[in-house]
Every structure is written in C-alpha cells, then in structure tokens.
Backbone as a printed PyTorch tensor [residue, N CA C, xyz], in Angstrom:
tensor([[[228.1620, -50.2420,  35.9690],
         [227.6450, -50.9530,  37.2440],
         [227.2440, -52.3310,  36.7650]],

        [[227.6230, -53.4280,  37.3690],
         [227.3350, -54.8010,  36.9420],
         [225.8140, -54.9230,  37.6470]],

        [[225.1730, -55.9890,  37.0210],
         [223.8500, -56.3570,  37.6180],
         [224.2880, -57.5440,  38.3430]],

        [[223.7390, -57.6840,  39.6030],
         [224.1360, -58.8160,  40.3220],
         [223.0920, -59.7360,  40.4130]],

        [[223.4460, -60.9710,  40.0850],
         [222.4180, -62.1020,  40.2990],
         [222.2290, -62.6330,  41.6570]],

        [[221.3520, -62.2780,  42.2800],
         [221.0760, -62.6120,  43.7170],
         [220.4430, -64.0640,  43.9210]],

        [[220.1750, -64.6700,  42.9100],
         [219.6130, -66.1590,  42.9910],
         [218.1360, -66.4980,  43.3520]],

        [[217.9880, -67.4550,  43.9850],
         [216.4690, -67.8020,  44.0480],
         [215.9690, -67.4710,  45.3320]],

        [[214.6150, -66.9630,  45.3900],
         [214.0000, -66.5870,  46.6980],
         [212.7780, -67.5220,  46.8790]],

        [[212.2750, -68.1910,  47.9470],
         [211.2480, -69.0140,  48.2190],
         [210.2650, -68.0110,  48.3990]],

        [[209.1350, -68.0300,  47.9360],
         [208.1200, -67.0290,  48.1950],
         [206.7680, -68.0930,  48.5880]],

        [[205.9500, -67.6850,  49.3300],
         [204.9580, -68.6940,  49.7020],
         [203.6960, -67.9770,  49.5640]],

        [[202.6580, -68.4630,  48.6270],
         [201.3950, -68.1000,  48.5580],
         [200.7380, -67.3760,  49.8640]],

        [[200.0920, -66.3190,  49.7400],
         [199.3880, -65.5720,  50.7410],
         [200.0710, -65.1450,  51.8720]],

        [[201.4910, -65.2770,  52.0890],
         [202.4110, -64.7310,  53.1130],
         [203.0520, -63.5800,  52.3830]],

        [[203.0470, -62.8100,  53.4030],
         [204.2760, -61.4120,  52.8590],
         [205.5980, -61.8740,  52.7510]],

        [[206.1440, -61.2560,  51.5750],
         [207.9780, -61.4020,  51.1890],
         [208.6370, -60.2510,  51.4330]],

        [[209.6540, -60.4590,  52.2970],
         [210.4320, -59.4260,  52.3620],
         [212.0190, -59.6920,  52.3670]],

        [[212.6870, -59.1350,  51.7180],
         [214.2340, -59.3130,  51.3490],
         [214.9270, -58.3000,  51.5200]],

        [[215.8910, -57.9840,  52.0740],
         [216.9780, -56.9380,  51.9270],
         [218.1010, -57.0220,  51.2190]],

        [[218.6720, -56.1620,  50.7190],
         [219.8460, -56.2420,  49.9560],
         [220.7720, -55.2050,  50.1300]],

        [[222.1000, -55.3880,  50.3390],
         [223.1300, -54.4600,  50.7390],
         [224.0160, -54.2840,  49.5330]],

        [[224.4520, -52.9030,  49.3660],
         [225.7990, -52.7300,  48.2530],
         [226.6780, -52.0460,  48.8430]],

        [[227.7860, -52.6120,  48.2230],
         [229.2330, -52.1510,  48.8710],
         [229.3810, -53.3350,  49.8520]],

        [[230.2260, -52.8730,  50.9500],
         [230.7370, -53.6000,  51.6250],
         [230.2480, -53.4840,  53.3490]],

        [[230.3840, -53.9600,  54.3940],
         [230.1820, -53.6410,  55.5000],
         [230.8590, -52.3870,  56.0940]],

        [[232.1950, -52.6420,  55.6300],
         [232.9610, -51.3950,  56.0880],
         [232.9590, -50.1760,  55.0810]],

        [[232.3640, -50.4770,  53.8910],
         [232.4190, -49.2990,  53.1100],
         [231.0510, -49.4810,  52.0590]],

        [[229.8090, -49.3000,  52.7050],
         [228.4680, -49.3030,  52.1170],
         [228.6540, -48.1080,  51.0230]],

        [[228.0280, -48.6240,  50.0430],
         [227.6620, -47.8390,  48.8400],
         [226.6990, -46.8670,  49.0640]],

        [[226.7050, -45.5930,  48.8180],
         [225.5610, -44.8730,  48.7250],
         [224.9470, -44.5700,  47.7930]],

        [[223.5640, -45.1930,  47.2990],
         [222.7040, -45.4970,  46.3770],
         [221.6320, -44.4570,  46.5260]],

        [[221.6320, -43.5360,  47.2690],
         [220.5880, -42.6700,  47.7030],
         [220.2410, -41.5310,  46.4690]],

        [[221.1850, -41.5850,  45.4960],
         [220.7970, -40.6440,  44.6330],
         [219.7200, -40.9080,  43.3960]],

        [[219.2630, -42.4780,  43.5790],
         [218.1890, -42.9530,  42.8270],
         [216.9070, -43.0940,  43.3030]],

        [[215.8780, -43.1680,  42.6720],
         [214.6160, -43.7190,  43.0370],
         [214.4240, -45.1770,  42.4020]],

        [[214.1370, -45.9420,  43.4250],
         [214.0740, -47.2800,  43.2210],
         [212.7370, -47.9590,  42.6700]],

        [[212.8480, -48.9950,  41.9460],
         [211.7300, -49.5310,  41.7600],
         [211.7910, -51.0290,  41.3880]],

        [[210.7330, -52.0470,  41.6680],
         [211.1020, -53.4690,  41.4920],
         [209.7600, -54.0710,  40.5700]],

        [[210.0970, -54.9430,  39.7170],
         [208.8250, -55.3970,  38.9280],
         [209.0270, -56.8090,  39.1200]],

        [[208.1080, -57.6730,  39.3610],
         [208.1480, -59.1590,  39.4690],
         [207.1080, -59.5960,  38.1630]],

        [[207.6180, -60.6180,  37.2380],
         [207.1450, -61.1840,  36.2000],
         [207.1180, -62.6740,  36.1580]],

        [[206.1370, -63.4150,  35.6470],
         [206.3850, -64.8080,  35.4720],
         [207.2250, -65.3480,  34.6450]],

        [[207.7030, -64.3760,  33.7670],
         [209.0250, -64.5180,  33.0490],
         [209.5450, -62.9290,  32.4850]],

        [[210.6680, -62.9470,  32.2560],
         [211.1940, -61.8520,  31.6960],
         [210.4780, -60.9010,  30.4040]],

        [[209.9210, -61.9200,  29.6090],
         [209.3660, -61.5120,  28.4440],
         [207.8630, -60.8720,  28.6540]],

        [[207.5610, -61.4660,  29.7340],
         [205.9570, -61.4160,  29.9590],
         [205.5480, -59.6740,  30.0380]],

        [[204.5040, -59.3520,  29.7370],
         [203.8390, -58.1610,  29.7030],
         [203.2480, -57.8690,  31.1370]],

        [[202.5420, -58.6550,  31.5370],
         [201.9330, -58.4400,  32.9010],
         [202.9770, -58.5640,  34.0670]],

        [[202.9170, -57.8910,  35.1060],
         [203.6260, -57.7580,  36.3500],
         [203.1570, -57.3540,  37.3080]],

        [[203.7940, -57.3760,  38.3350],
         [203.4860, -57.0240,  39.7630],
         [204.4380, -56.0450,  40.3560]],

        [[204.0620, -54.6040,  40.7010],
         [204.8730, -53.8300,  41.3250],
         [205.1390, -54.1450,  42.7810]],

        [[206.5080, -54.3010,  42.8920],
         [206.8160, -54.6930,  44.4080],
         [207.3430, -53.6050,  45.1220]],

        [[207.1420, -53.4460,  46.2730],
         [207.5850, -52.0560,  47.1920],
         [209.2410, -52.4400,  47.4440]],

        [[209.7290, -50.9740,  47.3310],
         [211.1070, -50.8660,  47.7310],
         [211.1580, -49.8450,  48.6350]],

        [[211.7840, -50.2040,  49.7610],
         [212.2270, -49.2760,  51.0400],
         [213.6770, -48.8440,  50.6110]],

        [[213.8800, -47.5060,  50.7230],
         [214.9340, -47.1620,  50.0480],
         [215.5610, -46.1500,  51.2800]],

        [[214.8610, -46.1550,  52.4080],
         [215.1240, -45.4440,  53.8160],
         [216.6100, -45.3040,  54.2140]],

        [[217.1630, -46.4470,  53.9560],
         [218.7390, -46.7090,  54.4510],
         [219.3200, -46.4750,  53.0590]],

        [[219.1660, -46.1930,  51.9640],
         [219.8780, -46.2710,  50.8390],
         [221.1110, -45.5350,  51.0250]],

        [[221.3710, -44.4110,  51.5940],
         [222.6690, -43.9170,  51.7690],
         [223.9370, -44.7200,  52.3580]],

        [[223.5060, -46.0070,  53.2050],
         [224.2250, -46.7980,  53.7890],
         [224.0860, -47.8480,  52.9700]],

        [[223.6920, -47.6510,  51.8080],
         [223.7600, -49.0900,  50.4570],
         [222.4410, -50.0400,  51.1210]],

        [[221.7930, -49.8610,  51.3790],
         [220.7130, -50.9130,  51.7980],
         [219.2600, -50.6130,  51.0800]],

        [[218.9240, -51.5740,  50.5610],
         [217.1740, -51.4230,  50.1960],
         [216.5170, -52.8020,  50.4430]],

        [[215.1410, -52.5300,  50.6690],
         [214.3590, -53.8460,  51.0000],
         [213.2530, -53.9280,  50.1160]],

        [[213.2330, -54.9600,  49.4620],
         [212.0550, -55.4490,  48.5570],
         [211.0170, -56.0070,  49.2100]],

        [[209.7600, -55.6500,  48.9690],
         [208.5260, -56.7610,  49.5180],
         [207.4710, -56.7810,  48.7350]],

        [[206.6840, -57.8770,  49.3010],
         [205.4410, -58.2020,  48.3190],
         [204.2810, -58.4620,  49.6760]],

        [[202.9570, -57.9890,  49.3010],
         [202.1830, -58.2150,  50.3720],
         [201.7050, -59.7680,  50.1650]],

        [[200.7030, -60.2160,  50.8360],
         [200.2420, -61.3200,  50.8560],
         [199.2710, -61.6000,  49.6970]],

        [[198.7850, -60.5210,  49.6780],
         [197.7760, -60.5070,  48.2480],
         [198.8030, -60.5030,  46.9900]],

        [[199.8730, -59.8940,  46.9770],
         [200.6830, -60.0560,  45.6590],
         [201.3720, -61.3960,  45.7500]],

        [[201.8410, -62.0670,  46.7950],
         [202.2970, -63.3730,  46.4840],
         [201.3960, -64.2200,  46.0640]],

        [[200.1100, -64.2000,  46.4380],
         [199.0410, -65.1710,  46.2560],
         [198.8110, -64.7990,  44.4450]],

        [[198.8700, -63.5230,  44.2640],
         [198.6610, -63.4230,  42.9030],
         [199.7390, -63.8430,  41.9470]],

        [[200.9820, -64.1940,  42.2470],
         [201.9200, -64.5000,  41.4500],
         [201.7300, -65.7760,  40.8370]],

        [[201.1270, -66.7410,  41.4260],
         [200.5260, -68.0790,  40.9370],
         [201.6910, -69.0520,  40.5010]],

        [[202.8200, -68.5020,  40.5450],
         [203.7990, -69.3380,  39.8010],
         [205.1900, -68.8020,  40.3220]],

        [[206.2170, -69.5370,  39.9650],
         [207.8900, -68.7580,  40.0790],
         [207.8580, -67.8970,  39.0400]],

        [[208.9320, -67.0260,  39.3680],
         [209.0510, -65.8380,  38.4210],
         [210.2420, -65.2620,  38.5250]],

        [[210.4150, -63.8400,  37.9970],
         [211.6940, -63.1120,  37.8030],
         [211.5770, -61.7320,  38.3310]],

        [[212.6710, -61.1560,  38.8460],
         [212.4130, -59.6220,  39.4350],
         [213.7240, -58.8110,  39.1150]],

        [[213.8700, -57.9750,  38.9670],
         [214.8630, -56.7440,  39.0550],
         [214.7450, -55.6740,  39.8740]],

        [[215.5820, -55.0870,  40.1130],
         [215.4800, -53.6770,  40.8660],
         [216.3180, -52.4970,  39.9930]],

        [[215.5310, -51.8270,  39.5520],
         [216.2360, -50.6740,  38.7040],
         [216.1490, -49.1770,  39.4860]],

        [[217.1130, -48.4380,  39.3700],
         [217.3290, -46.9910,  39.6470],
         [217.2090, -46.1700,  38.6940]],

        [[216.4900, -44.9990,  39.0040],
         [216.2500, -43.9160,  37.9640],
         [216.8840, -42.6900,  38.8540]],

        [[217.4250, -41.8860,  38.1100],
         [217.4390, -41.6640,  36.4720],
         [218.6040, -42.6750,  36.1220]],

        [[218.1380, -42.9940,  34.7870],
         [219.2210, -43.9700,  34.1800],
         [218.5550, -44.3990,  32.9640]],

        [[217.9040, -45.4090,  33.2950],
         [217.6420, -46.4240,  34.4630],
         [218.9940, -47.2050,  34.4560]],

        [[219.0870, -47.7220,  35.5850],
         [220.3710, -48.2720,  36.0370],
         [219.7080, -49.4600,  36.9730]],

        [[219.8080, -50.7670,  36.3700],
         [219.7270, -52.1870,  36.9230],
         [220.7000, -52.5600,  38.0930]],

        [[220.5800, -52.8170,  39.1350],
         [221.4050, -53.2360,  40.0700],
         [221.4340, -54.7330,  40.2840]],

        [[220.4050, -55.2560,  40.4470],
         [220.1810, -56.7140,  40.7250],
         [218.9590, -57.3720,  39.9820]],

        [[219.1230, -58.8290,  39.9120],
         [218.0040, -59.5230,  39.5170],
         [218.1430, -60.8860,  39.9540]],

        [[216.7810, -61.4590,  40.2280],
         [216.6270, -62.4260,  41.0310],
         [215.5910, -63.2650,  40.3660]],

        [[215.3360, -64.5710,  41.0340],
         [214.2140, -65.6890,  40.8640],
         [213.3670, -65.7920,  42.0320]],

        [[212.0890, -66.0880,  41.8830],
         [211.4910, -66.3760,  42.9260],
         [210.8800, -67.9760,  42.8010]],

        [[211.0280, -68.6750,  43.6370],
         [210.2570, -70.3100,  43.7170],
         [208.9900, -70.0200,  44.2960]],

        [[207.9310, -70.0850,  43.5920],
         [206.5590, -70.1150,  44.1510],
         [206.0260, -71.2620,  44.9390]],

        [[205.5970, -71.1680,  46.0710],
         [204.9520, -72.1340,  46.6330],
         [203.6220, -72.1710,  47.1690]],

        [[202.5520, -73.0230,  46.7850],
         [201.1010, -72.7000,  46.8720],
         [201.2540, -73.1690,  48.5050]],

        [[200.2950, -72.2360,  49.0480],
         [199.8630, -72.6660,  50.5360],
         [198.9400, -73.4850,  50.5790]],

        [[198.8640, -74.4200,  51.7040],
         [198.1880, -75.5740,  51.8990],
         [196.8330, -75.0050,  52.9290]],

        [[197.3230, -74.3850,  53.9910],
         [196.1170, -73.9640,  54.7610],
         [195.6400, -72.6980,  54.4950]],

        [[194.2530, -72.3060,  54.1140],
         [193.6730, -71.0220,  53.3850],
         [192.5540, -70.7770,  54.3090]],

        [[193.1110, -70.7400,  55.8540],
         [191.9960, -70.2800,  56.8030],
         [191.6300, -68.7510,  57.1570]]])
C-alpha cells in the first residue's frame, strides 16, 4: 500500500482541529476496519517528543477515518509540524501530512 501525502492543514492554536480522510472511492470505499489506527504529530519527523492525536475509526468499514486534536493539543504544538496515520497489525502507514500552525490572537 502506498503512503498518501495529504498536504498541509492549517491548525489554529487553542482551537480544536478535525480532519476526515476517505480511502477508496465513493463508489468503492476501502474497508480498513481490520486495523487499529493511531496518529502522532511531531514538530519534525525525527523529533522524539510527540502529541498523540485521536483517530475515530467508527466508519472504517466504509473507508473513513477522522483525525482530531483538542484545543489544548493545538496550543501545545507551538509550531508547524508533521503527522502520519498508522494501522496495526503491521504496522502500515497509510497517509502523512503537515500542519501549518497559527498562533491565536484573542486569548480570552
């Protein structure tokens, strides 16, 4: 399986971030429910520190995963970074992407 580069997503400090990903096509979704999915965000791929993002795989039988970060997690990121989504057993990495981190202005 090829690793899909899904591009860059804007993450705003202090706001939750939610992004859905679909595997297969609309006509023929790929059943990815045989895997347990995880996602880590790091400031750079080689970094040892990471933030474990949430992966909702409740619709994996229809080829859908949703990755999310809480408001606290987006604030803790502190800068742009990288992430990937990996399934186990395997492991098998299915997608990778980057985040463009934006500092919030209003902190009320």
